[in-house]
Steps between C-alpha positions, in 0.01 A plus 500: 500500500163369374277377779677681781191723550142447450316829475171397654356849509559826312556678815838335528623708217632854555213755446486659158448870419151608416424444132507831314474574122793735534829357549681643809796727433849408576749788495830325555685838555274601772534155659889535487483848647315366799680166541865609467504747811309236711765231399774730640321583819387149549858360477598736782214387703586135452871570601423686814196292599636150428864545531523741780224521753368135468136617505243300282666399172306635208646266233421158631131461385393388167299827481766732611391694807679817393354489151135442617547800732628733226236368266247584778628860527515531116137389457386731766688793348381407151127506625557854631664620175221342289230681707673836504632522140303233311549141396763585245719668741539180717653155421297222337492152654748359236736796573486437890561124432798592285635703804431192706685262261805727484509562873455127576801407283718762647392397854592150419847616391566693810329257728604206723695232327613723207675823555387489870780239535738632251712760695577264790582214250769699315628675818529176707721308264820694583385704809684805602874462603485151383478369855128457557462132392716193423399491132833616358594145374210496252561843370738358228198326353293813448503759213778728589400829327132562514331301776551768792722757603813397700624829627482484886455881510198470275331228685579646838246771430253236377517312835573772753268771362532884546609528146357561153463282195528802283853575564715470176730222626200295632311536175806408290562183701149384486420598141609176315321278748181695485494548128564140425248355755250767382529388154480147601176535685339707219577226269338265752197697502477527117522116478234461745279746330527317168413175668193666662396630160521141363259352759262783564250436237487129559437554874240777453319434184498117491532387862336796651712520814369721773815714574348591845770758573371746238145474620544780765706745271231461237221581736688790650549668164160449338338825379368686794618240743176331598698284745569798717120566531437157651424487865599137512852584351559759782377255751762250387754784489432589865593158621892513436478868557377469852699176590832619367471856634431363856779248477744775372391752764519225778867461414545868574267518778455184690196604691296480186328170383640294215354228285802331313314242324767511227792431749622143447431268782634140506192291533684197624707650786552258774365187337686187546607199273353408260295819444818715483559299172248723327766774488419870507132586496474888484162637604418865376271672288560780239193705367678530158537110489135448565422761245711350229378158592146615425617560130619155443313196374325300780671175398843665511432642834393167639834348348720757659400416855456140426854446359631706808329265733619193305863617507487536874342153546783357291741680725328318792515165337870542416572592867315189618690279262818665625570640140532858606583700800213631714416860541568799263783484263622712208241773442268289728473213275819288471513513117785251479328236709209270440281560317779699331282808431793689361579246242145458407483882452785509240325233284155661546601860421708398198225285370258789514747721318543247219138393495381866462653481158452130414125481574434784249732358235261552198468865598876547550570320186292743308652784701855373402401479149396862486845579653669350200250543213330833591146588601318538176152474687581779738462276808758711690357830428495715801707260717791650698745271292411311189575121498826572307604773738418300824666160374825666368505743778491237753776314323712803463452592862589157633802475278622846613454395861695178445766699315558725791538200735728328244724806471561473878652170458215257557476165313227482225232316706506724819286793373286262278397290798498769757305768302297224332382380834428854627295577184296173549437595862393843391256347250358268767451776746338717245269210418405443869447877560261508200289219651519513882583713804872508513498759778872512570701254285791440740608159326787457742670181373401533137784655299768423237772509777302232695422284203808477306755410776258238625463348158859512391685521833784749555789252502545489124399860421797733432541772788481780234152362391382487867627856541298607198180334645563702817510820310153432341339418836423861613169517307411125575490508877128638531228503240254709688556801256555291204480702177337268252161478649474869546592547124230238409241646734564864367429387139179307606386797689541729200305256282225464752484885525429518144849606355486396124866553414784393742778568272604826679519295815844379394688830513301612803583184702853535376539861624322401823753216551791724419393765750404239741838341494693835524264624781550180698872512467530861600277484795640186634862590465455845650293357786789252578762768471302719734398258765753208465447144408696376812299724737179439692339782277396258226308182453743221579285248318608663180869488594456127595343416159797678331723266683321182417629455148856510632429264792347256249807528273729449805309183584516368148874559490591382836260201526454357154212243476353262251152510357222484774380139517125574535496813278412333177225264647356798688487700177344211313224471770434873478483504132285179499246639745470816306431326172264251654302785667499679164379209321221417748395872507460509113352161475225518783318820528407438873847405610550755787887505542701764320859425395573882547428458870716196538785678330466813719497287815828331422658831586493745797268731324181369657621448864383837616183521301325161515250638764425793283406275212304261716294791618452622160392165386229491780368835404501454129366146491223596738383802326499320169313203647241697694489825299600407147716718271297811579588498869866416425518805268319716755751413763809562269543870589563391870779274418653744253489754784695248733775502226501870453481576868793279587712659234410854565532464888827314480641751255401800714667356808796421298534853394461602868773265613725604213449865589558445866780270438341230748390149463127452532257214505529294179166476335606220246581212542623543862 
């Protein structure tokens, strides 16, 4: 979206590899041999860390904690191999970034909001013995053959545990469900990959977006890893290492000191009217949040905490005018009350998704022309997909997804609207992650199942169509492990690492996705059949999220409503503010407010990180003002160390908790 970001210093861009007359090698087969076993092991780690022991979740950060940790181990091992056996024996930077790209995609697939919610979703709809809920009246509106197993004996093992997913009768009962949903999700990944291929060159080569997430992986994988020789990096690394370790050990041994700066504290506890109208103000600091903030443009950092403060002041004003209830409400914000933040969010996020294409229309017009007329000038040479492949691949993928939903009995508009909104949200999220510090994108009330019923009402929608929307909710309840930003960041990382030809990336990512889906399903299902989804041995949050689609469907059917009266007006305001800020940002070079920051603050995604970004703004603005770009660059390793230390320390304690089967101090976001 033109004008969203002003790159006022070259330091805001991700570091590039050292120039060299020799192009770095990229042996895709070698990258696959490293990535595929890591994908399988990582899926098991996710299942047993996030879904069982409830220690720090490793898939809720924009730079996945588990991926950063594995890349850290890989780079250290690669340094040892190169020194012992010679440079050719080790992996080059593009090869390690290829591993990072494949592992990130597979982690998104297995992580929170995707297959992390899938097993409870399909298991909860019927529940074993048919007596665990009051949902039987709406079962007749659901697909009857493939949605989920109905056999009480099969579901009994899923909920009670002490069983095995690999018994022949269990495998046979689950096979149709898992096969169909697996194909559906792979098609969804393919469609997003094609969309990422369409926008990548526009965002990187013409708009020069920063993509701060890939800065650390690129620095970690540079030849001979100069980052690891920086004392400042290790000083930054030590901050989360010491803090998180003391906090974790203090939970086991209470006599030890603790310093839980990253534990959320309600900053307005005990305040009276009207100050309780500010809502929830969480006070906590994450080293990784400060580190990522340092990589973001100064104006964007200022805007991120400015719009957070403005939102809270509007909450206060609404309370004083008796337009909203005082105190924390839904997710600490009251999104359906004045200033109707949730409705603003819908308009703002959809506008970003649409404008991401519209504002580069000349580029995309030429791109679409190549899709129809060919590429005689060779503009697509070396791209993962040509313009023809990306455009027609996207169209085929989207139609295939719609066809699967239509085949289940949905009206023509249901998958078009639902999946269309989902893809626009993924495009918008990818855009925001390319420009700013979206540390953990919990969008909360921004989803197709929120937008469509509010706009159309449920009173005049057929029960079958409402049921089909419910079946598509499982991958729309939490976007913290959204796949499309990871796909885009993987391609950008490879290009910045010097990869000249991305065409082999298509089969490599396809194989990584296939192995990732299969691994996630097998690990998750066996975990539930071993420990029991209805027992205290598993993370009950995952079970709750598996029930939400069916609770929503029950509410839609039992309490039909008309359109939300303020929804359209709120969406218009959100869209209008986003467009106005974009215009002002493009028209006046000194205009300080970023539309990306406004859009992000219409969700819950900045509630836990506003103080991190405020501190990063203070540090970065001060260093640039009093020391210039040289001092800023000199301090950069310290802030990269904050990010790396947070990821490595959290991952290590996650592995300890997983191995011991105990819940430990949560290092992020806590």
